[in-house]
Structure formats: structure tokens, C-alpha cells
C-alpha positions, 0 to 999 in steps of 0.5 A: 853706871856712867854714860857719855854725853852722846848717850843722853838724848837732846830735848826736842826743839819746840815748834816755832810758833806762827804769829796771829790766828790761822784762817778758817779752814773753809776760807783757806781752802776756797782762796787756794781753790779759787786762785789756782782755778783762775790761773787755768782760766787765764791759761785756757783763754790766752790761747783764744786771745793770741790766736788771731795774731800769731795763730794756734800752732803747737809753738803757741800752745807750748808758749802758753803752757810754758809762760803760765808755768813760769808765772806760777813758779815765780809767783809761788817763789815770790809769795813764799819769800814775802810770807816769811818777811811780812804778815800774809794777812796784809798781802792776800787781799792786795794780791787778789785785787791786783790780779783782777786789775791785771786781768782787766788790763790784759785784754786791751794790752793783748789786742793793741800789742797783737796788731804790732806783733802779728805773725808767727815769729817765735819772739812775737809769740813769746812776748804776746803770750807773756803779756796775756798771762804772766802778771795776773798768773804770777799774782794769783800763784802767790796766794797759795804760799801766803795761805799756807804760811797762815795755816802753819800754826803747828809745825807738827802738821806741816805736811798735812797742811801743805799737802791738803792745800796743794791738793785743793789747788790742783783740784781748782785748776782741774775744775777750771780747765774742764769748766772753761774748755767744755762750757765757758769758751763755747758759751761766752766770748773771751771778753766776757770771760776775762772781765767776769774773772777780773770782777770776781777777783776784785770782789773776792779781794775786797771782801777778804780785805774787809773780813781780815780788817774786821778780824785783825784790824789789818788794812790794805797796805798803802795810803788811801790815794794808792788804793784809789789809783788802783781802782781807777786803773782797774776801771780803765782796763775794763773801759779799754777792753770795751774799745780795744780793736776786736778781730772777731765778728764771732768767737766759735769754739775753735776760731775767731771768725770774721766775714768781710765783703769784697769791695770789688765784688759786692756779692763776694764774701771772705771768711777770715779765721784767726785773721787769716783768709780762709775761704771766699764765696760769691753769693751770686755765683757759686761757680766762682772760685777766687783763690788759686788752690780752689781753682786747682781743686775745681780743675781736678773735680771737673775732669774726675768724671764726665761733665755734669755727672754727679759725684759722691764727695766727702770734704774734710773741713768745711770753712766757707763750703766753697768747693761743696757749693761749686760741685753742687753748681757744676754737677747737680745731684752730687752728694756732698758730705762735709766733716767740720769740727767747728759747729760755729762755722757751719752756723756762720756759713748758713747765716752769712755765706749762702750755705744751704743744707739739704739733700746735696749738702750735709754738714756733720760736726766732729773731728774728721779723723774719727768721722772718716773711720765710720764711713763705708768702704769704697763709698766716695768718688772724690775726697777733699782734704782742706782742714786747717788749724790756722795755717797748719794741717792738723797732724792727725790728718796728715799721717799714713794711717789717715791716708789709709783710711781715705784710700779705704773710703775712696772708690776704685778710680776715685781721687783724693785731693789735699790742700797743704800750705808750706814755706821754704825749705818745703819739708812738710809738703815733701813729707806729706807727698811721701806719706800719701804716696805710701798708700796711693799708687798714683800721686801728682802735685799742683803748685806755683813754680816759684813755690816749688823753687823754694822762693816763697810759701804757697798752697800746694795741692796733692792729687792721688788715686789708685788708678792712673790720674787723667794728667793730660785732662788736668793740665788742659783744665789748669791752663784754662784757669791758672796757666802758670801753675806747675803739675809734677808727676812721675820722676819729677815728683820723685826727685822733688820728694827725695828722701822725705820722711813718711809721717805716722801716728807715732811720729808726725812733727808737722809744726816743726817741719813747717818751721822756716829755716 
């Protein structure tokens, strides 16, 4: 019986051997876990590094994630390419040592470059984030393919090896993300976190180089002079980190915070969050309101009830506690409850801004959206919305659902005032007015005329109530504190809002609406 050539099975090709011994399984797992985790520590801390210069907005967060992913992709591709052309044993230790040096250098590079790139321009954000993340993340991402190459001694187990190490790398990233977000950022300054990471990378790299040299007589590539130069560069980076300009007095869980003294008013204090002026208080005169928008809030509060009558006030966002302190001074007995997400700011206020918690001022640490939901119905005469992430109202505090919760908490005849920052073409303030008006029957707007004419950015103050607003009294009080400001209501306000969208929990593109044309 004959058979054709096609009927004869071809012999299986033998596995292609990988030269040299694989790393011990535990060591390979540790390297992948450690390198992947280090990338996520860098990514998380990068938000804290660049925030003081370009803010903490959706664009900044997206840039950090995008640049980090680009670095991971480039590093993984480069590491795999090199692993096929050189012995990975000679590359692993240098990759870790170089990543440590790059991490040490990151801090001074970002802080010096941040002073030049300060602002919210997209190009500045991308460049500063790239300086903070790309090089060390790319070097660390190269570790996994180098380790994988060493472990592929038997190509029949390729899927098992790659799957196992990929899973371990992902677990390292998850662990580092949770550890950094829940523990490290709250406990340590960014400088300490980065320098500790840089030292750890350097020590692991040096230890791995010693181990591999001992096992296979593989030294770090390059002459001793090059290795010495790299060591000096790492020490120089650490030294520059110590003297680089630091925009923070303290780093809270959410902010880079700083308090400065007003040179023209010895008792005046300015609170800067991420290098942006946030609050002003006068330690000697709690009735003093420095910023225009606080004067507008004070004007509304002054006529919200008869002079001297106590109020039940709820404040969404504490900052420097300027308005609660003002209400306590002008309306003794007022019950001020302040929802502030950043406990570090509450402590800073008590320490440096004259905040004195007591029966008339209670600070509750937590997210305002969650805390408002627990407030009793019809329990507040005045609600003040003054919560910001850098210069942006957090989106979940700007939706119709949030406005409905505030209306529920506000007593009949009570007043809600919301501070908003916007820039031409004023898409966000129009949308927020439409959103508040969807829940409150009576709405007005206080703003500079040049801002309403789209000539510059500014604070805008929304005033809302279920009862007719005392606009004549508000106008008279504004004339006493800021006569040039405009007060829009009725058809003028309707024309200003136009066809602006109502923001909802399902769709609230706050950052995009704030983007300038």
C-alpha cells in the first residue's frame, strides 16, 4: 500500500534552546513584581509632583495615565528587542540602577521645569508629565521582557511562563497603587517617597548585579569609569532634590499647601493650594473679606436674614474657613458645619489660620456629595458651595442630582450660593446656572461686567432659592462692598444662559466646558 508525501507527518521541530540558566523562580517573580509596582508608584506620585504647576484636572490625570502607558509600551518593546540581541543577564541590573538614577533626578527636573511650564496649557502639561514619568517608567517596563526571556528555557511552557509573570507584574502594579494611594501619600511627602524608591531601585539593581556576576560571571556592562559616572549622577540627583524649590509648606492627602503672610497686612494670611491662591483670612479681624467673591458671599449672607440673627449654615469645602469665620463674627450663635475632604487642611487651618472648632464651627472630613446625602431635610438656612479641585469645581458637585440634594437640605426661603470659576467662552458657568435653575425656582448671578462680556476669566457667584431672592437688598449691599460688580436675574440671566446644557451625574463634562476656545 503506497502513500503520498502529504500523508507522512513531518517531524516536530525541536524547541529552540535559550542559552544560560534561568533565574530562580522566586527571584524572577520578585523582579517583575517590584519593577511593575515601581512604575505605578511613579505614576501616582507624578500627580502630586506636577499638580502645583499645572493643576490637578482631568487633563492632567489623563496625561499622567497616557504618558505612563506610553512609557510602559516603549519600555516593554525595547526590553524585548534587546533581550533577543544581548544576554538579558547583562541588562537587568543596569536597567534597575538607571531607573533609580532617573527617579532621583525626576524631582529636581520637575520642580525646576515646573517653574517655567507653570499654567494649564496642554503642551506644558504633557511636557511636564513626560519629564516626571517617561524615562524611569520605560526603564522599569523593560525589566519584565528581560526576565521572561531568561525564563523561556522550554518553549513548550511559553504560555505558562509569560502568563505567570504577566499576572505577577499586574499584581505588583495593583499592590503599589493601593499602597501608595491609601498609605504612602498620606504618610510621607512626595520627596521622601521618590528618594526612597530611587534608593530601593539602586540597591536592588546593585544586589542583582552582584548575584548574577557571582553566578555567571556577568558584570555590569561598560568600564568602571562609566559605572562611577552613573553613581555620581544618582548622588547628584538626590542632592538636587534636597535643594530644588519646593512650592509646598506641607503636602496633605490632596494638596500641596502653603500659607504666606500679607506684606501689607501683618495679620493677613493667604492659603495657596497647588500654588493657586485659595483663601485669605485676617487673624485679627474675622470680618475682613479680601477676595471679591467672598465679599459677594458676605453680601448675600448679610441680607439673608435680619442683622445679627443666627443661621444654620452648611459649607461645602473649607479651605481657609473664611466664610464660616465671617458668619460667626457677624452672626453670633450661627451653627457652621463645614464639609472638607482634606483633613490636612483642617489641621493646617487650626494651626496657622486661626480656625477654632467649637459649638459654632464643626469641620467634618469627607466628600461633600456623600455627606450632604446624610443631612436632614429642611435643616439649613444657608448653603455655601466653595469646593474646588485646583480651579475646577469637582464634577460630582456640579450636577443636577447634587443641586437637588442641596435644595432638599435648604429650608423654605433659605439660600444657596455657589462659587464658580470660568473663562471665556463661559460654557461652564452657563451650564451650571442651567443646572441650578433646574432645581431652584429663583436664581441670580453675581459677576464682574468684563467677565460677563467674556473679556477675562473670573469668579462667578450663583445665588438660588425656592423663594424670591431679596435682590434689592443684595444690590444695595453689593454697592457697599463692590459697586462695580453686576447682578443678573430674570430675563437678563435667561439670555445669558441661553441654551446651555443641564449637567447630570450621567453627563457632566466639567473640564471640557472649562477649556478655553
